[in-house]
Residue, then its C-alpha position, 0 to 999 in steps of 0.5 A: m500500500t502506498l501513501t500518496l498525496s494528491a491535491m485532487q483527492p482531499i483526505s477525509k477526517q477519518h483517514k487523517a485521524f487514522l494516520r494521526k494514531l499511526y504517527l503518535a504510536h510511531l513516536m511512542d514506540d521510538e522514544r519515551h513520550n508523555l503528553l507534554s513532549l508529544n504536544k511539543l513535538t507535534g503541536m497537537p492540542r493535549r485533548t487531541l492527543q488524549d483522544a487519539i491515544a485513547s482510541f488506539v484500541d479501535i485500530g488494534i494498537h495497545a499502548e499503556f502509560v508507564q508510571d515513572g515517579s510519584r506524580n500522576n503525570a510522571g511517566y511515559y506512554r509505550v506501545v505494547t503491541w501494534g496488533p494488525i498494523s505493520s510498524a515497519w510500514v509506518d516507519t517507512h512512510v512516517n514522513d508522508i504521514a507527517k505531511v498529511i496530518g500537518v506536522t513536521p517529522s521528527d528525526g528521532g531527537e528533540 
């Protein structure tokens, strides 16, 4: 499956939401991220991030929050399993996905 960017075919809100979930899962699988670091990296509002992470299960991705400290928000998200999604495909197409959802792709470091 190829991800193409065509000016003639607008991307639906549902497709964009799906790609957003793939992109966030990719970031969380690559490094340790919490809502604040994901917000800084993507520019997505906190609520959008929370909603996207909460709905990972809709596409088969299982993620969890790992508590790392005494405060409730001290910790990071990690992908437990990608389910039916090919993480290798996402890795290969991450720059295209980032363009479609309107974020600047990360080079792996902040």
